[in-house]
C-alpha positions in Angstrom: -91.1 1.7 -7.1 -91.2 5.1 -5.4 -88.0 6.5 -3.9 -87.8 9.0 -1.1 -85.7 12.1 -1.6 -83.0 10.7 0.6 -82.9 7.4 -1.4 -82.7 9.3 -4.7 -79.8 11.4 -3.4 -78.0 8.4 -2.1 -78.0 6.9 -5.6 -77.0 10.1 -7.2 -73.4 11.2 -7.6 -72.1 14.7 -6.8 -71.5 15.6 -10.5 -75.1 14.6 -11.3 -76.4 16.7 -8.5 -74.3 19.7 -9.7 -75.7 19.3 -13.2 -79.3 19.1 -11.8 -78.6 22.3 -9.9 -77.3 24.1 -13.0 -80.4 22.9 -15.0 -82.7 24.2 -12.3 -80.9 27.6 -12.2 -81.6 27.9 -15.9 -85.4 27.4 -15.2 -87.1 30.7 -15.9 -90.0 30.2 -13.5 -87.9 30.1 -10.4 -88.2 32.8 -7.7 -85.3 35.2 -7.1 -84.8 33.6 -3.7 -84.6 30.0 -5.1 -82.2 31.1 -7.8 -80.0 32.9 -5.2 -80.0 29.8 -3.0 -79.2 27.5 -5.9 -76.3 29.7 -7.1 -74.8 29.7 -3.7 -75.3 25.9 -3.4 -73.7 25.4 -6.8 -70.7 27.5 -5.8 -70.3 25.5 -2.6 -70.5 22.2 -4.5 -67.9 23.4 -7.0 -65.6 24.4 -4.2 -66.1 21.1 -2.5 -65.3 19.2 -5.7 -62.2 21.3 -6.2 -61.0 20.4 -2.7 -62.0 16.7 -3.1 -61.7 15.8 -6.8 -61.9 12.0 -6.1 -65.2 12.1 -4.2 -68.4 10.9 -5.8 -70.7 11.0 -2.7 -73.0 14.0 -2.1 -71.8 15.9 0.9 -74.1 16.9 3.7 -74.7 20.5 4.6 -72.3 20.2 7.5 -69.6 18.7 5.2 -70.0 21.6 2.8 -69.9 24.1 5.6 -66.9 22.5 7.3 -65.0 22.3 4.1 -65.3 26.0 3.7 -64.9 26.9 7.4 -62.6 24.3 9.0 -61.9 26.6 12.0 -65.6 26.8 13.0 -66.2 25.3 16.4 -68.7 22.7 15.1 -66.1 21.5 12.6 -63.1 21.0 14.9 -62.1 17.5 15.6 -60.7 16.5 19.0 -58.7 13.4 19.9 -59.9 11.6 23.0 
């Protein structure tokens, strides 16, 4: 059975993703840009895990951003 990237991520846990990112950072054939992106992503994941130690799901890009910038307009929650 072939899984899509989304299906693979939905089965993966956040700690597995973090380990995969670390493994990829250690890959010598990566471009500087890819390594820089992965290092920033790793730091964001680590911060997210430190704020939500009980979580196992992989946060979306918006969740990561809002965790770091809760005051941003796109992260504010309004009661109706």
